[in-house]
N, C-alpha and C positions, 0 to 999 in steps of 0.2 A: 504493500500500500504506500509506504513512504517513497519508494522509487517512482511509483506512478505519479504521486503528487509533485515530486521534485522535477520530473520530466515535464509535467504540465506547466510548472512555473517557467521553464524555458520557452514553452509555446507562448505563454502570456507575454514574455519579454519580446518575442519576435513580433507578435501581433501589435504591440504598442510601440514598436520601433526602439526599444531600449537596448537591444543587443548591438554590438559593434558590427558594422557591415563591411569590415575591412577585407573579408575573403570573398566578397561578391565579385569575383573576377576569375579569369581563366588561367593565367600563367603566374606562378609564384617564382620570381627570379632569385637565384642564389649565386653569390660570387664564388669564384674558385680560380685564383690567379694562376695556379699551375697548369690549368687547362686553357688559358686565355690567349694562346698564340703570341706571347710576348707583351700583351697589353696589360696595363695596370688595372687594379680594381676600380679606380676612379674612371678610367676610360670605358671600362665595361659597363659601369652603372650609367654613364652618360648615354651609351648606346641603348641600354635597356629602357631608359626613359624615353628616348627618341622612338623606340619601338612600341611605346604605349603600355609597357608593363607597369602595373599599379601597386605592386607590393614587391619589395626587394629585401632580401636578407643578406647581411654581411656575415660570411663564414670564412674564417681564416685560422687554421690550427697551428701553423708553424711560426708565425711572426711574434715579435715581442709585444708586450702590452703597449709600449710607446708607439710602435708602428701602427698597431691596430687602432689605437685611440686617434691618431692623426688622420688615418684613412676614414674612420667613422665620422670624425668631425667634418671632413670635407663632404662625405656622402650625405650626412644629415642636412647640410645646406642645399645640396643638389635636390634631394628628395622633398625637402620642405618647400623649396621654391616651385617645385613641379606638382605638388599635391600628391606625392607618392608615399605610401606607408613604408616606414623604415624599421626593420627588425634586426636586432643584433643577436648572433648565435652565442650562447654560453656566457659571455662576459657581462654579467649584471652591472658591474662597476662602470664599464665603458658605456653601456646603454644609458645608465643614469647620467653620466658625465656629459654625454653629447645630446641628451634629451631625445633619445630615440622614441619611436612610437611603441616599441615592444621588445620583448626578449623571448628567444626560443631556447628551451633547455631539453636535455635528454634524461633518460631514466637514471643515469648515474651521476647527475649533477645535483646541486643543492635542491632539496625537496621543494616542490612547488608551493607548499604552504608557507615556507620561509621566504621564498622569493616574493610572494604576494605581499608580505609584511614590509618588504623593502621598497617595492616598486610602485605601490599605491594603485593608481588607475591605469597603469601601463598594460598593454596587451601582453598576455603570456601564452605562448604555445608550448606544447609538450609532445615530444616524439613518442609514439606508441607502436608496438609490434604485435599485439595480440588483444583478444577480447577483454581479458582481465585488466590490462593496462588502460584500455580505452574507457572502461567503466570507472576505473579509479580516477582517471583524469577529469571526468565529469564531476565525480564526487568532490574532488579537491579544488574545483573551480577554474580549470583551464579555460581560456577563451577560445582556443582551437587546438586541434591535435594534428600531428603529422602521422600519416598512415603508411607503413611500409617496413622494409623495402618491398616494393611491388615486384621488381625484377632484380636480378643480380646487379650490383653497382660497384664501380671502381673508385668512386669519389670518397668513400668512407671505409676506414679499416675497422676490423673487429665488429662487423655488423651483426646485430642480434637477428636470429632467424624469424621469418614471418611467413604466414600462409598467403602473402601477396594479394592476388586478385580476389581470392575467397574472403580474406579478412576485410578488404576494401568493400566488398559487396555487403558484408555484415554491418560494417560501420554506416554505410549509406542508408541502411534500413532501420538502424537501431539507435544511433547516437544523435542527440539533439543539438549539439554545438557544431560550429563549422569545422571542416577537416580538409587537409590537403594531402593528395597522394604524392609519394616520393619514392625514389629508388629505381634507377635504370630506365626512367621514362624518356622515350625518344619519339621523334616524329613518326618513325616506323611502327611503333606499338601503342601510340597514345589513344587511338580509337578503341582498342581493346580495353584500356583503362577506363575510358568514358562509358563503355558498355557495361562495366562492372560497378558503376556508380560514381566514377570520378567526375568532379566538377571543376576543381582547382588543381593544377598540376605543377609540382615543383620540379624544376630541371636545372642542372648545373652544367655539365660538360656539353650537353646538346645545344645550349644557348651560348655560353661563354666561349665555347670552342668553335663557334661558327665564324667564318671570315666576315660575314655580313649579318649582324644580329637583327637588324631591322627586317631584312628580307626573310630570314629564318622564322621570325615571329609571325610575319604575314603568312608564310606558307603553312605553319602549324595552325593558325587560326582559320585559314581556308579549309583545311582538313577537318578541324573540329566542327565546322558548320555544315559538313556533309551528312551528319547524323544528328 
């Protein structure tokens, strides 16, 4: 009974426009400088914005805090000027320092309950890989969840296993908060993801590794509009 009431409360939020509509978009762009054909994260973000991507996550595992802070500060200005939602991966301190719109954390990061205490009204996303984690994310107040990996991915090491498309389908039918499909999604398989309930698609190497990001995004969107 409690679960039913709780899920109804999310429906009420949606009906009265109280929920954040930040994931009401198709492509969730994520940086990945090692795949960017020699371009910087700043240059990549500029191209993503030109391509009309409305939510961008800064994800950089190997750089120093100082480097990440400076890049995020520059990206925050670019995204704010363009009306693009800016999410920082993992680094809560940097997200707060640059006044990002949100923070995305994983299952092994600081617990979401603690992050919420620090970040106030900031958007909080949580990576999930199975049904139990998705349910827990809703219980703990995540604003959205990452669902995956949908397919095998080379952009993240030590990836937790997931039932991929089957898990995505379950989320699309059972989880009341926004979700983004992630993990190995490419132009060649994105329609399969959409058929299994995908609405918002996170892509790293497929976007940042394209010589022409604007044309790549146009091509993906044309394809998505076929079904």
